[in-house]
N, C-alpha and C positions, 0 to 999 in steps of 0.2 A: 504494500500500500504506500503510495507516495506521501511524503511529508509536506503538508500544506500549511503555510503561514499567512497571516494577514500582512498587508504592506508594512504596517508599523513594526510588527515582529520581525519581518525580513530585513527591514532597514536597521533595526537594532543588531541583528545577528551579522549582517554583512558590512555595516558601516556606510552603506550607500544612503543617500537622502530619501526621505519619504516621497518627495516630489519626483525624483528621478524614477523610482520604481513605479509610481502611479502613472507617469507618462508612458513608460514601457508597457504597462498593462493596457492602457487605453489604445496604444498604437499596435498592439499585438506582437511587440518585440520579444516578450518573454511569455512563457507558458503560465497561464493563470485562468481561473474561473471566477465568475461573479456569483456570489451567494448572497442574495438579498441586496443590500447596499454596499457590501464589502467584496474586495477582490481577495482571492486566496491564491498564493503563488506556490507553484511546485518547486520546492527548494532544490531537488536533485537537478532539475532542468535549469534552474537559475545558476547553480554552481557550474554546470557544464557550459552555459552561455558565457559566464564570466571568465572561464578558463579558455575561451576561444573555440569551443566545440559547438559549432552551429549545426543544428539539425532541423529538417523540415518536419511537417506534421506526421509523415510516415516514419520518422526516425532515421532518415537517410542523412549521412554525414555530408555537409556541404563544404567542409574545410579542404578537401583534397581536390 
């Protein structure tokens, strides 16, 4: 099961700003789902994104 955190929780864990993560959620840059009025961020995919491992929706690596 993926570890899902709110934007605030993800910002605290990663050191990124709340606004940066929110913009990435709104633009579809990072994997997240909207639950009511909150975005939940998939932390495994966020960490992969931050490490430069870009993947599309099907999980295909786009870095090579």
